N, C-alpha and C positions, 0 to 999 in steps of 0.2 A: 500616463505615467511617462516620465522623462528618463530615458536611458542615457547615461553618460558614458562616453568613450574617453578613457583616460589619456588618449593621444590628442584629444582636442581640448584646448583650454577654453575658458569662459568667453573670451572675446571671439574666438572662432565659432563657438556654439551660437552666439547671438547672430552671427552672419552665416549660418548654415546654408541657406538656400544659394548663396553666392560662392561657396567653397568649390562646388563642382561645375562651375559655369560652362566649361567646354567639354564636359564629359557625358552629357546626355542631350537628346534631340527629340523633338516632336515634329510630326508631320505638318501640323497646322494649328492655328488658333481659331476658335469659333465664338462669335458673339451672337447671343440670342436672349430673348426676354425671359424674365423670371416667372412668367405665368405658368403655374403648375399644370394647367390643362394641356399644355404643349411640350412640357419638359421630357417625358418618357419618349414621345414620338420623335422629338428632335434628336435625342441621344441615339435612338435606334437608326434614324435615317443617317446620321453622321457615321455611325459604325458600319451599318450593313449596306447602305446604298452608296455612300461616299467613300467607303473603305478606309475611314480615318479612325484608326484604333489608338494611336498615340497623339493626343491633341490637348492643347490648353483650352480651357473653357472660361469665357467671360459671360457672366449672367447679370444683365441690368435691365430694368424696366424700360421698355421702349426700344431697346436694342440699337438699331441703325439711327434712330432719332437722336441719340446722344452725340453723334458726329455731324449729322446733317442739319438738324434743327434743335439743338440743345436749349433747355430752359435757361441755362446760364453757362458761363465759361468754365465753371467747376466741372460740370457734367462732361463737357468736351475734353478737358484736360485729363480727368480721371480715366475716361475711356481710352483716349489715345495713349496714355501711359501704360495701360495693360497690354496693348498691341506692341508698344516699344519693348516692354519687358519679355514678352514672349519671343519676339524676334532676337533680342540680345541673349537671353538665357538658354533658349531652346532651339535657335537656328531654324525656325519654322520656314516652310516654303510657301504655304497657302494661308489665306485669311478668308474665313467664311462668315458672312453676315446673314442672319435669318430674322426677318420680321414676320409678324403673324396677324391674321384677321382678328377683330374684336379686341385689340390691345388697349388696355386701360390707360396707358400712358398717352394714347391719342384721343382718349375719351370714349373708347369702345366703338362698336359698329353703329350704335344709336346715333352718333353725331354726323354720320354720313347718309346722304340721300339714297345711295344704292351701294351694293357690294362692289360694283365696278369703280365707283368713285373712291371708295375706301382703298381698294386695291391700287389705284392710280397714285394716291398720296403715299402709300408705302413704297411703290416702285420708284417714285421720284426721290424719296429719302434714301432708299437703298443705293440708288445710283450716285446721289451726292456723297453719301458716306463712302462708297467705293472709290469715288474720285479723290476724297480726302486721303484715303489710305494709299491709292496709286501715287499721289504726289509725295507722300512721306516715305513710302516703301516701293520704289519703282521695280525692284527685283522680285517682288512677291506676286503670286497669282491671287487675284481677288475674286471670290465666288459669292454671288448674291442669290438668295432664295426668299420667296414669299410663301408662307405656310397658311393654308386655309382648310376649313372643315367642309368636306364635300361628301354628302351621303353618309354622315356619321363617321367619316374617316378623315384623318389629317393628310393632306396632300401638299407636297413641296414642289413649287414652280420655280425653275431656274430663270433668273432675270438677267438679261443681257444688257 
């Protein structure tokens, strides 16, 4: 249901997200994969472990891969645009990137010889994506994580 405010004309209504550009802020923006198996744990981690309660969320298959090793320039541009919007509209201070084990965008765990080899590919891509963001947003704190299933529990490893 659309509730109309008589003080806002139709043109303003179409541009609603931009009306209040400087009136609200988020702590961070987080990019993580769309994989349902990791969604709840990732949100809980961001809220409770990272203490990020006000954050923008970007959910894309492959997460950091879209900046580090995109399938095409469209994936890269769309992903970067989301970070730009979050920075511009919500004045975020932190950018969090989270990749995870057994990601379908990478072909899943089955394409790697070992879990160590799988982790290393993700770490390389997280670091590359982090560097892309550092170049574009030098004033933001870039935080990288790799999520994996250890003893039936999802653990988040900070990547330096």
